[in-house]
N, C-alpha and C positions, 0 to 999 in steps of 0.2 A: 200285450207286452211280450216282447221276444226274450228268450233266454239263450245263453250261449253266444260265443263269438261267431262272426260270419264264417270263419274258417271251420269251426266245430260243426255248424249247421251244414256247410258244404260237404264236410267229411261224412256226416250221417247220411246225407242225401246220396252221395256217390256209393256208399255201402249198400243202401237200399236199392239203388239203381242196378248195381251188379247182380244182386239177388233176383230182382224183377226180371232182368234180361235172361239170366240163366233159366229161370222158371218158364220163360216163354220161348225156349229153344235156341237161344243165342249162345255162342262160345265167346267169352270175353278174351280178346287178344292182348289188350294193353289197357292200363289205367294211367291217366295223366301223361299221355304221350307228348313230348316236347320236340318242337322243331324250331330252334332258335328262340325267338320271343313268343312264338305261337304255341298254343296247347289245345289238345283235345282231351276231354274228360275220360271218355271210354271209346275204345275201338272194339267192336263186336261183329261177329259174322254169323250168317246162317249158310245153308247149302248154296244159295245163289247170290247173296248180298254181303257187302261189307258196310257196316253202319258206323259213321262217325257221330258219336252221341254227345251232345252238350246237355249236361244235367243242371237244372235250375231248381233250387230248393228254397222254400220260404218256411219260416217257423212263426206260428201265430199263437196267441193266447186263446183259450177256449171261446168259441163263438165269434172270433174275429176274422177267420179265413174267408168267409163269403163277402166281406166288404172290401176286398183288395183285388187288384188285377192279377191274372194268372202269372205264375213265375216265369213262364216263357216269354213274356213281354220284354224281359231284360235282354233277350237275344236280338240286339239291334243290328243295323247294317254293318257297323264296324266289327262287331263280334263275329258276324257271319263271314266277313271278308277274312278275318284272321284264322278262323277254323277251316275255311276252304284252303288257305295256303298250307296249313299244317297237314290237311288231308292229302293234298297233292304231294307233299314231301313224304308222307307215310307210303303212298302208293309208289313213289319212285324207289323207296328203300325196300318195299315189300310188294313186288309186282303180283298181280292176281287177275284172274278172269272174272272174278265176282263183280257184280254191279255195285258201284259205290253209291252211298246215300247219306244225306245229312239229316240227322234226327235231333229232336229235342225231347228230353224226358223231364216232365214237370213233377215236382213232389211237394205236396203240402204237408207240413208237420204241425202237430199240436204240442206246444211246450208242456212238459210235465211240471206239476206243482213242486215236486221235490228236486227238480234240476237234473233228473236222470234221463234215461233214454226217452226221446220224444216219440209220440205215437203218430204213425202215418195216417193222415186223413184221406188222402187221395193221391193216386199216381196216374198221370196221363202221358202216354207215349205218342208223340207226333212224328210219324214216319214220313220221311221225305219233306221235312218242314221247310227246307230252303235249298 
């Protein structure tokens, strides 16, 4: 059983994603970058790359996570098309020589019994996912 609204779960996931990326040497440039109707969850960079990161978070009851598909399965062809368009707009507005890359960051959360902060079960960073 999941706890919290989809928006709350997504917000938790994005906060965890920012911490994860920073711990792994990325500089977070933007969160929730919007280009018209399109959005990119996180724009982050390293010395050589600029990563457009789609964060997919799922919250599970204890013991339920292994029975479900990975969160990244939700990044379908339409979502990929939209994030690519937003990435092109970002690069138009912020020219760079860094190599662009489309990443997916999957986060599995375990809902807490008391409804407070969920516990991170697993994070998987799929670099160059599409």
